[in-house]
All heavy atoms as TSV, in Angstrom:
chain	resi	resn	atom	element	x	y	z
A	1	MET	N	N	4.570	3.579	-14.821
A	1	MET	CA	C	3.182	3.049	-14.936
A	1	MET	C	C	3.122	1.722	-14.135
A	1	MET	O	O	4.009	0.896	-14.203
A	1	MET	CB	C	2.883	2.781	-16.328
A	1	MET	CG	C	1.542	2.249	-16.602
A	1	MET	SD	S	1.378	1.760	-18.327
A	1	MET	CE	C	0.013	2.646	-18.828
A	2	LEU	N	N	2.101	1.644	-13.311
A	2	LEU	CA	C	1.893	0.450	-12.493
A	2	LEU	C	C	1.281	-0.696	-13.313
A	2	LEU	O	O	0.408	-0.433	-14.178
A	2	LEU	CB	C	0.868	0.756	-11.357
A	2	LEU	CG	C	1.362	1.807	-10.355
A	2	LEU	CD1	C	0.309	1.990	-9.262
A	2	LEU	CD2	C	2.667	1.298	-9.630
A	3	SER	N	N	1.663	-1.899	-13.025
A	3	SER	CA	C	1.044	-3.081	-13.607
A	3	SER	C	C	-0.279	-3.282	-12.957
A	3	SER	O	O	-0.569	-2.804	-11.820
A	3	SER	CB	C	1.967	-4.304	-13.464
A	3	SER	OG	O	1.888	-4.712	-12.109
A	4	PRO	N	N	-1.165	-4.057	-13.633
A	4	PRO	CA	C	-2.482	-4.443	-13.015
A	4	PRO	C	C	-2.216	-5.058	-11.634
A	4	PRO	O	O	-2.985	-4.827	-10.772
A	4	PRO	CB	C	-3.099	-5.325	-13.993
A	4	PRO	CG	C	-2.510	-4.969	-15.310
A	4	PRO	CD	C	-1.075	-4.596	-15.021
A	5	HIS	N	N	-1.234	-5.891	-11.467
A	5	HIS	CA	C	-0.976	-6.594	-10.212
A	5	HIS	C	C	-0.508	-5.580	-9.094
A	5	HIS	O	O	-0.986	-5.675	-7.994
A	5	HIS	CB	C	0.118	-7.660	-10.407
A	5	HIS	CG	C	-0.299	-8.839	-11.199
A	5	HIS	ND1	N	-0.236	-10.157	-10.628
A	5	HIS	CD2	C	-0.995	-8.929	-12.300
A	5	HIS	CE1	C	-0.726	-10.964	-11.535
A	5	HIS	NE2	N	-1.189	-10.322	-12.569
A	6	GLU	N	N	0.284	-4.657	-9.490
A	6	GLU	CA	C	0.723	-3.640	-8.571
A	6	GLU	C	C	-0.399	-2.774	-8.092
A	6	GLU	O	O	-0.566	-2.459	-6.941
A	6	GLU	CB	C	1.854	-2.775	-9.181
A	6	GLU	CG	C	3.138	-3.600	-9.334
A	6	GLU	CD	C	4.053	-2.873	-10.308
A	6	GLU	OE1	O	3.744	-1.871	-10.932
A	6	GLU	OE2	O	5.182	-3.364	-10.463
A	7	LEU	N	N	-1.297	-2.414	-9.063
A	7	LEU	CA	C	-2.421	-1.531	-8.710
A	7	LEU	C	C	-3.449	-2.366	-7.806
A	7	LEU	O	O	-3.935	-1.833	-6.838
A	7	LEU	CB	C	-3.188	-1.122	-9.945
A	7	LEU	CG	C	-4.313	-0.214	-9.786
A	7	LEU	CD1	C	-3.926	1.098	-8.949
A	7	LEU	CD2	C	-4.948	0.214	-11.127
A	8	ALA	N	N	-3.598	-3.693	-8.118
A	8	ALA	CA	C	-4.449	-4.457	-7.245
A	8	ALA	C	C	-3.890	-4.616	-5.823
A	8	ALA	O	O	-4.640	-4.544	-4.890
A	8	ALA	CB	C	-4.633	-5.897	-7.842
A	9	THR	N	N	-2.542	-4.767	-5.738
A	9	THR	CA	C	-1.922	-4.809	-4.397
A	9	THR	C	C	-2.124	-3.531	-3.654
A	9	THR	O	O	-2.369	-3.516	-2.494
A	9	THR	CB	C	-0.400	-5.133	-4.608
A	9	THR	OG1	O	-0.315	-6.469	-5.273
A	9	THR	CG2	C	0.215	-5.324	-3.220
A	10	LEU	N	N	-1.939	-2.394	-4.356
A	10	LEU	CA	C	-2.177	-1.073	-3.716
A	10	LEU	C	C	-3.607	-1.011	-3.208
A	10	LEU	O	O	-3.830	-0.545	-2.067
A	10	LEU	CB	C	-1.908	0.024	-4.709
A	10	LEU	CG	C	-1.762	1.427	-4.233
A	10	LEU	CD1	C	-0.573	1.601	-3.259
A	10	LEU	CD2	C	-1.661	2.428	-5.333
A	11	MET	N	N	-4.547	-1.456	-3.966
A	11	MET	CA	C	-5.962	-1.444	-3.528
A	11	MET	C	C	-6.225	-2.315	-2.347
A	11	MET	O	O	-6.935	-1.978	-1.426
A	11	MET	CB	C	-6.817	-1.725	-4.760
A	11	MET	CG	C	-6.845	-0.676	-5.839
A	11	MET	SD	S	-7.593	-1.185	-7.391
A	11	MET	CE	C	-9.186	-1.727	-6.892
A	12	LEU	N	N	-5.615	-3.452	-2.350
A	12	LEU	CA	C	-5.726	-4.437	-1.255
A	12	LEU	C	C	-5.166	-3.810	0.100
A	12	LEU	O	O	-5.741	-3.883	1.092
A	12	LEU	CB	C	-4.973	-5.764	-1.484
A	12	LEU	CG	C	-5.711	-6.814	-2.195
A	12	LEU	CD1	C	-4.778	-7.993	-2.517
A	12	LEU	CD2	C	-6.920	-7.320	-1.549
A	13	LEU	N	N	-4.016	-3.152	-0.083
A	13	LEU	CA	C	-3.465	-2.484	1.200
A	13	LEU	C	C	-4.348	-1.424	1.637
A	13	LEU	O	O	-4.426	-1.130	2.885
A	13	LEU	CB	C	-2.061	-1.914	0.835
A	13	LEU	CG	C	-0.928	-2.977	0.732
A	13	LEU	CD1	C	0.287	-2.349	0.105
A	13	LEU	CD2	C	-0.675	-3.463	2.083
A	14	ASN	N	N	-5.101	-0.754	0.756
A	14	ASN	CA	C	-5.978	0.330	1.085
A	14	ASN	C	C	-7.199	-0.132	1.824
A	14	ASN	O	O	-7.731	0.507	2.759
A	14	ASN	CB	C	-6.380	1.177	-0.125
A	14	ASN	CG	C	-7.134	2.363	0.138
A	14	ASN	OD1	O	-6.850	3.172	1.016
A	14	ASN	ND2	N	-8.302	2.453	-0.526
A	15	SER	N	N	-7.736	-1.311	1.399
A	15	SER	CA	C	-9.123	-1.706	1.870
A	15	SER	C	C	-9.061	-2.884	2.780
A	15	SER	O	O	-10.223	-3.249	3.176
A	15	SER	CB	C	-9.939	-1.987	0.613
A	15	SER	OG	O	-9.434	-3.054	-0.049
A	16	SER	N	N	-7.986	-3.425	3.136
A	16	SER	CA	C	-8.019	-4.696	3.824
A	16	SER	C	C	-7.056	-4.746	4.983
A	16	SER	O	O	-5.998	-4.190	4.919
A	16	SER	CB	C	-7.648	-5.798	2.833
A	16	SER	OG	O	-7.484	-6.994	3.424
A	17	GLU	N	N	-7.458	-5.538	5.960
A	17	GLU	CA	C	-6.484	-5.775	7.093
A	17	GLU	C	C	-5.666	-7.077	6.751
A	17	GLU	O	O	-4.930	-7.586	7.587
A	17	GLU	CB	C	-7.242	-5.920	8.358
A	17	GLU	CG	C	-7.918	-4.663	8.801
A	17	GLU	CD	C	-6.924	-3.580	9.131
A	17	GLU	OE1	O	-5.774	-3.902	9.676
A	17	GLU	OE2	O	-7.162	-2.440	8.845
A	18	ARG	N	N	-5.867	-7.581	5.604
A	18	ARG	CA	C	-5.202	-8.839	5.176
A	18	ARG	C	C	-3.651	-8.630	5.122
A	18	ARG	O	O	-3.258	-7.625	4.581
A	18	ARG	CB	C	-5.710	-9.182	3.762
A	18	ARG	CG	C	-5.360	-10.568	3.415
A	18	ARG	CD	C	-6.058	-10.969	2.107
A	18	ARG	NE	N	-5.113	-11.693	1.318
A	18	ARG	CZ	C	-5.220	-11.869	0.045
A	18	ARG	NH1	N	-6.196	-11.314	-0.609
A	18	ARG	NH2	N	-4.320	-12.559	-0.611
A	19	ARG	N	N	-2.969	-9.542	5.665
A	19	ARG	CA	C	-1.502	-9.437	5.645
A	19	ARG	C	C	-0.921	-9.733	4.328
A	19	ARG	O	O	-1.257	-10.721	3.696
A	19	ARG	CB	C	-0.922	-10.323	6.710
A	19	ARG	CG	C	0.569	-10.225	6.863
A	19	ARG	CD	C	1.012	-11.051	8.033
A	19	ARG	NE	N	2.418	-11.254	8.003
A	19	ARG	CZ	C	3.300	-10.351	8.540
A	19	ARG	NH1	N	2.907	-9.278	9.081
A	19	ARG	NH2	N	4.625	-10.588	8.447
A	20	ILE	N	N	-0.083	-8.842	3.851
A	20	ILE	CA	C	0.564	-8.987	2.476
A	20	ILE	C	C	2.034	-9.045	2.807
A	20	ILE	O	O	2.533	-8.266	3.561
A	20	ILE	CB	C	0.204	-7.839	1.523
A	20	ILE	CG1	C	-1.274	-7.798	1.220
A	20	ILE	CG2	C	1.007	-8.028	0.205
A	20	ILE	CD1	C	-1.801	-6.656	0.395
A	21	GLU	N	N	2.700	-9.990	2.222
A	21	GLU	CA	C	4.148	-10.163	2.443
A	21	GLU	C	C	4.890	-8.984	1.929
A	21	GLU	O	O	4.717	-8.538	0.772
A	21	GLU	CB	C	4.569	-11.482	1.706
A	21	GLU	CG	C	5.988	-11.878	2.001
A	21	GLU	CD	C	6.264	-12.172	3.470
A	21	GLU	OE1	O	5.460	-12.839	4.117
A	21	GLU	OE2	O	7.270	-11.687	3.990
A	22	SER	N	N	5.822	-8.484	2.792
A	22	SER	CA	C	6.525	-7.239	2.426
A	22	SER	C	C	7.627	-7.479	1.358
A	22	SER	O	O	8.112	-6.606	0.686
A	22	SER	CB	C	7.204	-6.686	3.586
A	22	SER	OG	O	8.137	-7.591	4.201
A	23	LEU	N	N	7.955	-8.772	1.076
A	23	LEU	CA	C	8.907	-9.147	0.045
A	23	LEU	C	C	8.230	-9.551	-1.283
A	23	LEU	O	O	8.964	-9.951	-2.253
A	23	LEU	CB	C	9.893	-10.260	0.474
A	23	LEU	CG	C	10.843	-9.755	1.659
A	23	LEU	CD1	C	11.667	-10.929	2.114
A	23	LEU	CD2	C	11.598	-8.566	1.245
A	24	ASP	N	N	6.894	-9.485	-1.339
A	24	ASP	CA	C	6.231	-9.761	-2.556
A	24	ASP	C	C	6.667	-8.716	-3.666
A	24	ASP	O	O	6.897	-7.600	-3.413
A	24	ASP	CB	C	4.662	-9.497	-2.275
A	24	ASP	CG	C	3.857	-9.746	-3.567
A	24	ASP	OD1	O	3.837	-8.851	-4.375
A	24	ASP	OD2	O	3.264	-10.811	-3.619
A	25	PRO	N	N	6.935	-9.294	-4.829
A	25	PRO	CA	C	7.463	-8.430	-5.954
A	25	PRO	C	C	6.628	-7.195	-6.167
A	25	PRO	O	O	7.182	-6.083	-6.533
A	25	PRO	CB	C	7.456	-9.322	-7.154
A	25	PRO	CG	C	7.469	-10.717	-6.628
A	25	PRO	CD	C	6.803	-10.679	-5.308
A	26	ASP	N	N	5.304	-7.333	-6.084
A	26	ASP	CA	C	4.454	-6.187	-6.343
A	26	ASP	C	C	4.641	-5.135	-5.169
A	26	ASP	O	O	4.619	-3.887	-5.467
A	26	ASP	CB	C	3.026	-6.557	-6.496
A	26	ASP	CG	C	2.830	-7.444	-7.650
A	26	ASP	OD1	O	3.379	-7.162	-8.711
A	26	ASP	OD2	O	2.025	-8.468	-7.500
A	27	VAL	N	N	4.774	-5.612	-3.985
A	27	VAL	CA	C	4.996	-4.664	-2.851
A	27	VAL	C	C	6.303	-3.979	-2.995
A	27	VAL	O	O	6.517	-2.786	-2.786
A	27	VAL	CB	C	4.902	-5.429	-1.459
A	27	VAL	CG1	C	5.300	-4.531	-0.392
A	27	VAL	CG2	C	3.519	-5.951	-1.211
A	28	LEU	N	N	7.359	-4.742	-3.373
A	28	LEU	CA	C	8.638	-4.143	-3.604
A	28	LEU	C	C	8.613	-3.010	-4.657
A	28	LEU	O	O	9.244	-2.021	-4.462
A	28	LEU	CB	C	9.676	-5.261	-3.957
A	28	LEU	CG	C	10.018	-6.219	-2.906
A	28	LEU	CD1	C	10.950	-7.244	-3.434
A	28	LEU	CD2	C	10.635	-5.525	-1.620
A	29	ALA	N	N	7.871	-3.313	-5.733
A	29	ALA	CA	C	7.736	-2.214	-6.705
A	29	ALA	C	C	7.036	-1.014	-6.198
A	29	ALA	O	O	7.435	0.147	-6.385
A	29	ALA	CB	C	6.947	-2.778	-7.975
A	30	LEU	N	N	5.914	-1.197	-5.403
A	30	LEU	CA	C	5.231	-0.115	-4.790
A	30	LEU	C	C	6.109	0.699	-3.789
A	30	LEU	O	O	6.015	1.828	-3.777
A	30	LEU	CB	C	3.933	-0.608	-4.117
A	30	LEU	CG	C	2.876	-1.260	-4.993
A	30	LEU	CD1	C	1.746	-1.842	-4.214
A	30	LEU	CD2	C	2.367	-0.206	-5.962
A	31	ARG	N	N	6.901	-0.034	-3.091
A	31	ARG	CA	C	7.893	0.648	-2.241
A	31	ARG	C	C	8.870	1.446	-3.027
A	31	ARG	O	O	9.206	2.578	-2.671
A	31	ARG	CB	C	8.657	-0.410	-1.306
A	31	ARG	CG	C	7.724	-0.921	-0.197
A	31	ARG	CD	C	8.457	-1.976	0.604
A	31	ARG	NE	N	9.510	-1.300	1.338
A	31	ARG	CZ	C	10.464	-1.978	2.068
A	31	ARG	NH1	N	10.416	-3.239	2.090
A	31	ARG	NH2	N	11.369	-1.286	2.702
A	32	HIS	N	N	9.312	0.873	-4.152
A	32	HIS	CA	C	10.203	1.644	-5.059
A	32	HIS	C	C	9.648	2.878	-5.529
A	32	HIS	O	O	10.265	3.978	-5.659
A	32	HIS	CB	C	10.663	0.771	-6.248
A	32	HIS	CG	C	11.460	1.470	-7.190
A	32	HIS	ND1	N	12.875	1.721	-7.052
A	32	HIS	CD2	C	11.128	1.943	-8.445
A	32	HIS	CE1	C	13.241	2.355	-8.078
A	32	HIS	NE2	N	12.253	2.536	-8.899
A	33	TYR	N	N	8.323	2.900	-5.870
A	33	TYR	CA	C	7.639	4.070	-6.334
A	33	TYR	C	C	7.152	4.951	-5.190
A	33	TYR	O	O	6.487	5.982	-5.443
A	33	TYR	CB	C	6.442	3.685	-7.146
A	33	TYR	CG	C	6.691	2.924	-8.480
A	33	TYR	CD1	C	6.100	1.776	-8.733
A	33	TYR	CD2	C	7.601	3.481	-9.365
A	33	TYR	CE1	C	6.411	1.065	-9.929
A	33	TYR	CE2	C	7.901	2.790	-10.543
A	33	TYR	CZ	C	7.338	1.612	-10.856
A	33	TYR	OH	O	7.590	0.916	-12.001
A	34	GLU	N	N	7.534	4.594	-3.935
A	34	GLU	CA	C	7.206	5.376	-2.742
A	34	GLU	C	C	5.661	5.497	-2.515
A	34	GLU	O	O	5.166	6.444	-2.086
A	34	GLU	CB	C	7.847	6.755	-2.721
A	34	GLU	CG	C	9.364	6.658	-2.762
A	34	GLU	CD	C	10.002	7.995	-2.934
A	34	GLU	OE1	O	9.361	9.030	-2.876
A	34	GLU	OE2	O	11.280	7.989	-2.756
A	35	LEU	N	N	4.942	4.377	-2.915
A	35	LEU	CA	C	3.509	4.374	-2.724
A	35	LEU	C	C	3.093	3.614	-1.477
A	35	LEU	O	O	1.965	3.712	-0.977
A	35	LEU	CB	C	2.828	3.715	-3.901
A	35	LEU	CG	C	3.041	4.473	-5.192
A	35	LEU	CD1	C	2.539	3.655	-6.384
A	35	LEU	CD2	C	2.386	5.801	-5.254
A	36	VAL	N	N	4.062	2.767	-0.943
A	36	VAL	CA	C	3.865	1.961	0.272
A	36	VAL	C	C	5.097	2.221	1.137
A	36	VAL	O	O	6.165	2.313	0.693
A	36	VAL	CB	C	3.694	0.460	-0.179
A	36	VAL	CG1	C	3.743	-0.402	1.084
A	36	VAL	CG2	C	2.503	0.288	-0.911
A	37	GLU	N	N	4.772	2.187	2.460
A	37	GLU	CA	C	5.803	2.330	3.495
A	37	GLU	C	C	5.724	1.137	4.453
A	37	GLU	O	O	4.697	0.577	4.659
A	37	GLU	CB	C	5.599	3.597	4.299
A	37	GLU	CG	C	5.557	4.821	3.470
A	37	GLU	CD	C	5.188	6.030	4.310
A	37	GLU	OE1	O	4.434	5.877	5.410
A	37	GLU	OE2	O	5.556	7.125	3.886
A	38	VAL	N	N	6.914	0.788	5.000
A	38	VAL	CA	C	6.956	-0.129	6.036
A	38	VAL	C	C	7.050	0.556	7.384
A	38	VAL	O	O	7.985	1.410	7.561
A	38	VAL	CB	C	8.189	-1.091	5.909
A	38	VAL	CG1	C	8.308	-2.070	7.073
A	38	VAL	CG2	C	8.089	-1.892	4.611
A	39	ARG	N	N	6.164	0.356	8.261
A	39	ARG	CA	C	6.094	1.032	9.561
A	39	ARG	C	C	6.492	0.068	10.638
A	39	ARG	O	O	5.981	-1.061	10.711
A	39	ARG	CB	C	4.702	1.596	9.890
A	39	ARG	CG	C	4.187	2.571	8.903
A	39	ARG	CD	C	4.872	3.917	9.237
A	39	ARG	NE	N	4.541	4.864	8.185
A	39	ARG	CZ	C	4.011	6.040	8.457
A	39	ARG	NH1	N	3.823	6.446	9.664
A	39	ARG	NH2	N	3.792	6.816	7.444
A	40	GLU	N	N	7.425	0.462	11.498
A	40	GLU	CA	C	7.819	-0.406	12.599
A	40	GLU	C	C	6.751	-0.278	13.705
A	40	GLU	O	O	6.291	0.797	13.946
A	40	GLU	CB	C	9.130	0.158	13.227
A	40	GLU	CG	C	10.332	0.014	12.218
A	40	GLU	CD	C	10.676	-1.408	11.978
A	40	GLU	OE1	O	10.612	-2.246	12.906
A	40	GLU	OE2	O	11.117	-1.706	10.788
A	41	LEU	N	N	6.435	-1.435	14.285
A	41	LEU	CA	C	5.413	-1.551	15.322
A	41	LEU	C	C	6.125	-1.904	16.587
A	41	LEU	O	O	7.320	-2.383	16.606
A	41	LEU	CB	C	4.350	-2.503	15.011
A	41	LEU	CG	C	3.558	-2.282	13.699
A	41	LEU	CD1	C	2.593	-3.444	13.457
A	41	LEU	CD2	C	2.763	-0.988	13.782
A	42	ARG	N	N	5.440	-1.765	17.726
A	42	ARG	CA	C	6.014	-2.129	18.880
A	42	ARG	C	C	6.307	-3.663	18.929
A	42	ARG	O	O	5.577	-4.408	18.307
A	42	ARG	CB	C	5.040	-1.853	20.118
A	42	ARG	CG	C	4.906	-0.417	20.374
A	42	ARG	CD	C	3.951	-0.205	21.523
A	42	ARG	NE	N	3.359	1.109	21.389
A	42	ARG	CZ	C	2.436	1.579	22.166
A	42	ARG	NH1	N	1.901	0.777	23.075
A	42	ARG	NH2	N	1.944	2.792	21.965
A	43	GLY	N	N	7.322	-4.060	19.628
A	43	GLY	CA	C	7.639	-5.440	19.612
A	43	GLY	C	C	8.528	-5.917	18.480
A	43	GLY	O	O	8.793	-7.085	18.285
A	44	GLY	N	N	8.978	-4.963	17.625
A	44	GLY	CA	C	9.860	-5.272	16.566
A	44	GLY	C	C	9.195	-5.755	15.307
A	44	GLY	O	O	9.857	-5.973	14.276
A	45	SER	N	N	7.856	-5.893	15.250
A	45	SER	CA	C	7.195	-6.275	14.044
A	45	SER	C	C	7.041	-5.090	13.083
A	45	SER	O	O	7.177	-3.955	13.497
A	45	SER	CB	C	5.855	-6.963	14.286
A	45	SER	OG	O	5.018	-6.075	14.962
A	46	ALA	N	N	6.615	-5.311	11.848
A	46	ALA	CA	C	6.473	-4.221	10.866
A	46	ALA	C	C	5.126	-4.395	10.215
A	46	ALA	O	O	4.531	-5.488	10.115
A	46	ALA	CB	C	7.596	-4.269	9.889
A	47	SER	N	N	4.649	-3.295	9.661
A	47	SER	CA	C	3.297	-3.252	8.962
A	47	SER	C	C	3.457	-2.490	7.710
A	47	SER	O	O	4.149	-1.442	7.643
A	47	SER	CB	C	2.324	-2.641	9.888
A	47	SER	OG	O	1.046	-2.401	9.196
A	48	LEU	N	N	2.795	-2.937	6.636
A	48	LEU	CA	C	2.764	-2.186	5.443
A	48	LEU	C	C	1.606	-1.201	5.425
A	48	LEU	O	O	0.527	-1.528	5.820
A	48	LEU	CB	C	2.589	-3.153	4.215
A	48	LEU	CG	C	3.703	-4.077	3.910
A	48	LEU	CD1	C	3.250	-5.020	2.832
A	48	LEU	CD2	C	4.993	-3.333	3.468
A	49	GLN	N	N	1.956	0.051	4.986
A	49	GLN	CA	C	0.862	1.072	4.897
A	49	GLN	C	C	1.083	1.900	3.683
A	49	GLN	O	O	2.171	2.029	3.197
A	49	GLN	CB	C	0.964	2.039	6.091
A	49	GLN	CG	C	0.582	1.409	7.407
A	49	GLN	CD	C	0.620	2.464	8.568
A	49	GLN	OE1	O	1.481	3.336	8.565
A	49	GLN	NE2	N	-0.325	2.355	9.414
A	50	LEU	N	N	-0.036	2.422	3.198
A	50	LEU	CA	C	-0.020	3.376	2.059
A	50	LEU	C	C	0.729	4.620	2.475
A	50	LEU	O	O	0.587	5.100	3.574
A	50	LEU	CB	C	-1.369	3.683	1.546
A	50	LEU	CG	C	-2.223	2.644	0.952
A	50	LEU	CD1	C	-3.522	3.203	0.618
A	50	LEU	CD2	C	-1.487	2.031	-0.212
A	51	SER	N	N	1.580	5.128	1.660
A	51	SER	CA	C	2.266	6.398	1.873
A	51	SER	C	C	1.291	7.514	1.450
A	51	SER	O	O	0.193	7.238	0.868
A	51	SER	CB	C	3.543	6.524	1.079
A	51	SER	OG	O	3.239	6.604	-0.226
A	52	ALA	N	N	1.588	8.694	1.774
A	52	ALA	CA	C	0.764	9.884	1.365
A	52	ALA	C	C	0.638	9.809	-0.185
A	52	ALA	O	O	-0.444	10.169	-0.728
A	52	ALA	CB	C	1.398	11.213	1.836
A	53	ARG	N	N	1.684	9.505	-0.837
A	53	ARG	CA	C	1.714	9.400	-2.297
A	53	ARG	C	C	0.684	8.353	-2.774
A	53	ARG	O	O	0.051	8.487	-3.767
A	53	ARG	CB	C	3.065	9.072	-2.830
A	53	ARG	CG	C	3.675	9.963	-3.790
A	53	ARG	CD	C	5.047	9.631	-4.084
A	53	ARG	NE	N	5.125	9.622	-5.557
A	53	ARG	CZ	C	6.278	9.535	-6.193
A	53	ARG	NH1	N	7.364	9.388	-5.548
A	53	ARG	NH2	N	6.304	9.647	-7.470
A	54	GLY	N	N	0.725	7.122	-2.128
A	54	GLY	CA	C	-0.143	6.104	-2.533
A	54	GLY	C	C	-1.568	6.470	-2.205
A	54	GLY	O	O	-2.491	6.211	-3.083
A	55	ARG	N	N	-1.929	7.077	-1.141
A	55	ARG	CA	C	-3.291	7.534	-0.828
A	55	ARG	C	C	-3.733	8.607	-1.917
A	55	ARG	O	O	-4.832	8.556	-2.336
A	55	ARG	CB	C	-3.337	8.177	0.560
A	55	ARG	CG	C	-3.296	7.074	1.638
A	55	ARG	CD	C	-3.591	7.637	3.061
A	55	ARG	NE	N	-2.699	8.670	3.387
A	55	ARG	CZ	C	-1.586	8.518	4.035
A	55	ARG	NH1	N	-1.140	7.334	4.232
A	55	ARG	NH2	N	-0.835	9.587	4.353
A	56	ASP	N	N	-2.834	9.474	-2.257
A	56	ASP	CA	C	-3.153	10.519	-3.283
A	56	ASP	C	C	-3.420	9.863	-4.604
A	56	ASP	O	O	-4.357	10.247	-5.339
A	56	ASP	CB	C	-1.989	11.484	-3.354
A	56	ASP	CG	C	-2.277	12.631	-4.408
A	56	ASP	OD1	O	-3.333	13.280	-4.184
A	56	ASP	OD2	O	-1.482	12.783	-5.283
A	57	LEU	N	N	-2.627	8.860	-5.032
A	57	LEU	CA	C	-2.923	8.161	-6.270
A	57	LEU	C	C	-4.245	7.505	-6.264
A	57	LEU	O	O	-5.034	7.691	-7.230
A	57	LEU	CB	C	-1.816	7.056	-6.554
A	57	LEU	CG	C	-2.045	6.247	-7.749
A	57	LEU	CD1	C	-2.076	7.095	-9.028
A	57	LEU	CD2	C	-1.012	5.175	-7.802
A	58	LEU	N	N	-4.591	6.776	-5.224
A	58	LEU	CA	C	-5.921	6.182	-5.200
A	58	LEU	C	C	-7.018	7.177	-5.121
A	58	LEU	O	O	-8.064	6.986	-5.764
A	58	LEU	CB	C	-6.062	5.281	-3.915
A	58	LEU	CG	C	-5.193	4.017	-4.064
A	58	LEU	CD1	C	-5.272	3.194	-2.714
A	58	LEU	CD2	C	-5.581	3.132	-5.217
A	59	LYS	N	N	-6.794	8.349	-4.481
A	59	LYS	CA	C	-7.866	9.385	-4.477
A	59	LYS	C	C	-8.072	9.935	-5.889
A	59	LYS	O	O	-9.144	10.100	-6.353
A	59	LYS	CB	C	-7.365	10.553	-3.584
A	59	LYS	CG	C	-8.336	11.651	-3.441
A	59	LYS	CD	C	-7.873	12.689	-2.426
A	59	LYS	CE	C	-8.866	13.834	-2.382
A	59	LYS	NZ	N	-8.355	14.844	-1.417
A	60	ARG	N	N	-6.976	10.126	-6.614
A	60	ARG	CA	C	-7.102	10.593	-8.019
A	60	ARG	C	C	-7.745	9.613	-8.919
A	60	ARG	O	O	-8.413	9.946	-9.908
A	60	ARG	CB	C	-5.699	11.042	-8.524
A	60	ARG	CG	C	-5.251	12.293	-7.958
A	60	ARG	CD	C	-3.918	12.769	-8.590
A	60	ARG	NE	N	-2.815	12.040	-7.948
A	60	ARG	CZ	C	-1.840	11.502	-8.652
A	60	ARG	NH1	N	-1.692	11.613	-9.947
A	60	ARG	NH2	N	-0.855	10.767	-8.056
A	61	LEU	N	N	-7.635	8.295	-8.591
A	61	LEU	CA	C	-8.286	7.270	-9.376
A	61	LEU	C	C	-9.695	7.020	-8.902
A	61	LEU	O	O	-10.427	6.120	-9.454
A	61	LEU	CB	C	-7.497	5.973	-9.271
A	61	LEU	CG	C	-6.103	5.996	-9.971
A	61	LEU	CD1	C	-5.306	4.770	-9.604
A	61	LEU	CD2	C	-6.255	6.182	-11.438
A	62	GLY	N	N	-10.142	7.715	-7.900
A	62	GLY	CA	C	-11.515	7.559	-7.381
A	62	GLY	C	C	-11.649	6.328	-6.488
A	62	GLY	O	O	-12.836	5.809	-6.403
A	63	MET	N	N	-10.599	5.842	-5.861
A	63	MET	CA	C	-10.684	4.571	-5.128
A	63	MET	C	C	-10.325	4.842	-3.679
A	63	MET	O	O	-9.780	3.935	-3.043
A	63	MET	CB	C	-9.640	3.571	-5.717
A	63	MET	CG	C	-9.886	3.232	-7.106
A	63	MET	SD	S	-8.631	2.070	-7.655
A	63	MET	CE	C	-8.810	2.174	-9.427
A	64	ASN	N	N	-10.766	5.935	-3.160
A	64	ASN	CA	C	-10.319	6.266	-1.760
A	64	ASN	C	C	-11.415	6.105	-0.757
A	64	ASN	O	O	-11.232	6.404	0.424
A	64	ASN	CB	C	-9.760	7.691	-1.701
A	64	ASN	CG	C	-10.869	8.717	-1.997
A	64	ASN	OD1	O	-11.738	8.395	-2.769
A	64	ASN	ND2	N	-10.721	9.920	-1.491
A	65	GLY	N	N	-12.594	5.568	-1.181
A	65	GLY	CA	C	-13.709	5.399	-0.237
A	65	GLY	C	C	-13.384	4.582	0.979
A	65	GLY	O	O	-13.935	4.809	2.034
A	66	ALA	N	N	-12.552	3.587	0.848
A	66	ALA	CA	C	-12.275	2.670	2.011
A	66	ALA	C	C	-10.865	2.885	2.630
A	66	ALA	O	O	-10.288	2.039	3.232
A	66	ALA	CB	C	-12.413	1.194	1.589
A	67	ALA	N	N	-10.306	4.113	2.449
A	67	ALA	CA	C	-8.984	4.395	2.809
A	67	ALA	C	C	-8.818	4.182	4.314
A	67	ALA	O	O	-9.600	4.667	5.121
A	67	ALA	CB	C	-8.598	5.777	2.364
A	68	ARG	N	N	-7.666	3.521	4.694
A	68	ARG	CA	C	-7.365	3.407	6.098
A	68	ARG	C	C	-6.582	4.602	6.521
A	68	ARG	O	O	-5.673	5.066	5.801
A	68	ARG	CB	C	-6.479	2.119	6.309
A	68	ARG	CG	C	-7.241	0.892	6.140
A	68	ARG	CD	C	-6.409	-0.351	6.447
A	68	ARG	NE	N	-4.976	-0.104	6.399
A	68	ARG	CZ	C	-4.136	-1.057	6.399
A	68	ARG	NH1	N	-4.534	-2.368	6.439
A	68	ARG	NH2	N	-2.825	-0.830	6.272
A	69	GLY	N	N	-6.797	5.058	7.681
A	69	GLY	CA	C	-6.047	6.106	8.246
A	69	GLY	C	C	-6.239	7.453	7.603
A	69	GLY	O	O	-5.445	8.415	7.811
A	70	ALA	N	N	-7.249	7.571	6.766
A	70	ALA	CA	C	-7.493	8.845	6.079
A	70	ALA	C	C	-8.557	9.621	6.813
A	70	ALA	O	O	-9.358	9.216	7.577
A	70	ALA	CB	C	-7.856	8.655	4.637
């Protein structure tokens, strides 16, 4: 079960271009649940993105209207 903070972080990742720290405890939990992935970008930088599982969870919760990459 996700905490309110983890769910809010998942929603932020879905709807915002705002940078969220990959070592944030909530992000680490979402990565553990395989709801978020770290994608390597050109130049060696990395970006957080929702995984297919994370997008599916938000869709089931009715929160997929602003989904990135969907």
